[in-house]
Backbone as a chain_set.jsonl record, in Angstrom:
{"seq": "XXXXXXXXXXXXXXXXXXXXXXXXXXXXXXXXXXXXXXXXXXXXXXX", "coords": {"N": [[49.379, 87.141, -82.635], [50.265, 86.442, -79.137], [48.33, 84.977, -77.929], [47.294, 83.15, -79.822], [48.928, 81.189, -80.39], [48.919, 77.933, -79.979], [49.879, 75.953, -77.294], [50.608, 72.627, -76.591], [50.002, 70.066, -74.352], [53.051, 68.281, -73.124], [53.957, 65.234, -72.845], [55.813, 62.059, -71.6], [58.472, 63.151, -72.031], [61.544, 64.377, -70.807], [63.795, 66.226, -69.035], [67.306, 66.387, -68.291], [69.611, 67.621, -66.236], [73.11, 68.082, -65.92], [76.077, 68.267, -63.967], [79.36, 68.389, -65.063], [82.947, 67.853, -65.543], [84.982, 69.684, -67.519], [87.575, 69.499, -70.073], [89.268, 71.244, -69.304], [89.2, 71.244, -66.565], [87.12, 72.865, -65.568], [83.949, 73.296, -64.289], [81.022, 72.524, -66.212], [77.645, 72.594, -67.415], [75.834, 70.063, -68.756], [73.045, 69.361, -70.768], [70.456, 67.396, -71.345], [68.027, 65.99, -73.235], [65.257, 63.904, -73.0], [63.638, 61.345, -74.458], [60.896, 59.563, -73.994], [59.185, 58.42, -75.353], [57.576, 55.714, -77.765], [57.942, 56.552, -80.453], [59.76, 58.568, -82.697], [60.664, 62.1, -81.82], [59.771, 65.301, -83.136], [60.553, 68.384, -84.387], [61.717, 70.085, -82.378], [62.176, 72.913, -80.178], [64.662, 74.237, -78.43], [65.657, 76.817, -76.132]], "CA": [[49.501, 87.491, -81.279], [50.748, 85.241, -78.426], [47.128, 84.08, -77.707], [46.919, 82.649, -81.236], [49.882, 80.204, -80.344], [48.728, 76.661, -79.296], [50.841, 75.273, -76.415], [50.13, 71.542, -76.384], [50.611, 69.342, -73.203], [53.836, 67.461, -73.294], [54.095, 64.081, -71.821], [56.839, 61.302, -71.967], [59.647, 63.775, -72.4], [62.135, 64.65, -69.656], [65.166, 67.118, -69.125], [68.38, 66.119, -67.171], [70.993, 68.58, -66.434], [74.299, 67.2, -65.281], [77.247, 69.176, -64.038], [80.594, 67.633, -65.424], [84.154, 68.693, -65.616], [85.577, 69.651, -68.84], [89.075, 69.111, -70.139], [90.414, 72.236, -68.488], [88.998, 71.189, -65.055], [86.1, 73.639, -65.158], [82.418, 72.56, -64.399], [80.17, 72.925, -67.116], [76.62, 72.046, -67.233], [75.407, 69.323, -69.927], [71.709, 69.289, -70.735], [69.781, 66.06, -72.105], [66.346, 65.788, -73.703], [65.001, 62.395, -72.868], [62.656, 60.958, -75.29], [60.399, 58.229, -73.391], [58.025, 57.708, -76.222], [57.952, 54.764, -78.7], [58.278, 57.08, -81.619], [60.707, 59.597, -82.637], [60.003, 63.267, -81.855], [60.626, 66.284, -84.058], [60.08, 69.933, -84.273], [62.097, 70.508, -80.882], [62.88, 74.1, -79.758], [65.365, 74.669, -76.895], [66.153, 78.144, -76.022]], "C": [[49.904, 86.3, -80.426], [49.536, 84.294, -78.019], [46.654, 83.125, -78.692], [47.856, 81.392, -81.188], [49.228, 78.957, -79.643], [49.681, 75.881, -78.709], [50.198, 73.815, -76.327], [50.94, 70.929, -75.133], [51.717, 68.249, -73.562], [54.12, 66.189, -72.322], [55.029, 62.809, -72.559], [58.112, 61.807, -72.453], [60.156, 64.494, -71.183], [63.336, 65.558, -69.823], [65.739, 66.777, -67.921], [69.538, 66.916, -67.474], [71.869, 68.254, -65.354], [75.378, 68.202, -65.051], [78.409, 68.068, -64.351], [81.479, 68.597, -65.62], [84.752, 68.669, -66.906], [87.071, 69.258, -68.916], [89.849, 70.117, -69.563], [90.271, 72.248, -67.209], [88.122, 72.199, -64.619], [84.863, 72.988, -65.306], [81.789, 73.396, -65.461], [78.856, 72.106, -67.014], [75.948, 71.295, -68.738], [73.883, 69.086, -69.704], [71.182, 67.891, -71.647], [68.515, 66.37, -72.247], [66.031, 64.488, -73.879], [63.581, 62.354, -73.437], [62.071, 59.468, -74.74], [59.336, 57.67, -74.251], [58.46, 56.456, -76.968], [58.294, 55.394, -79.937], [59.216, 58.201, -81.459], [60.177, 61.045, -82.715], [60.528, 64.378, -82.727], [60.047, 67.67, -83.772], [60.547, 70.506, -82.756], [62.711, 71.83, -80.934], [63.397, 74.16, -78.409], [65.947, 76.073, -77.196], [66.656, 78.356, -74.462]], "O": [[49.893, 85.187, -80.952], [49.677, 83.089, -77.812], [45.718, 82.362, -78.451], [47.557, 80.499, -81.981], [49.019, 79.184, -78.452], [50.353, 75.128, -79.414], [49.042, 73.87, -75.906], [52.126, 71.148, -74.885], [51.348, 67.318, -74.278], [54.475, 66.305, -71.148], [55.008, 62.59, -73.771], [58.827, 61.117, -73.18], [59.371, 65.176, -70.525], [63.847, 65.548, -70.943], [65.187, 66.771, -66.821], [70.233, 66.96, -68.49], [71.555, 68.155, -64.167], [75.595, 69.001, -65.961], [78.311, 66.939, -63.871], [81.234, 69.788, -65.815], [85.032, 67.572, -67.39], [87.684, 68.773, -67.965], [91.038, 69.915, -69.319], [90.946, 73.015, -66.524], [88.182, 72.539, -63.438], [84.63, 72.226, -66.244], [81.937, 74.608, -65.618], [78.936, 70.969, -66.547], [75.624, 72.004, -69.691], [73.469, 68.672, -68.621], [71.785, 67.587, -72.676], [67.91, 67.013, -71.39], [66.477, 63.885, -74.855], [62.622, 63.04, -73.084], [62.648, 58.41, -74.99], [58.693, 56.657, -73.975], [59.633, 56.103, -76.851], [59.054, 54.71, -80.623], [59.471, 58.728, -80.376], [59.319, 61.296, -83.563], [61.721, 64.362, -83.032], [59.148, 67.901, -82.963], [59.83, 71.252, -82.089], [63.703, 71.987, -81.647], [62.69, 74.139, -77.402], [66.549, 76.408, -78.216], [67.131, 79.435, -74.109]]}, "num_chains": 1, "name": "protein.A"}
């Protein structure tokens, strides 16, 4: 059940969402996940 899922507090990680123009001249949004930790992060799920 959903109550059994442990969601830990996330620190030193940020998200940047930047509008850019693609090769066809259309606007698209690029999403960057920024890791500000000293070590590598793993097990990231983005939906």
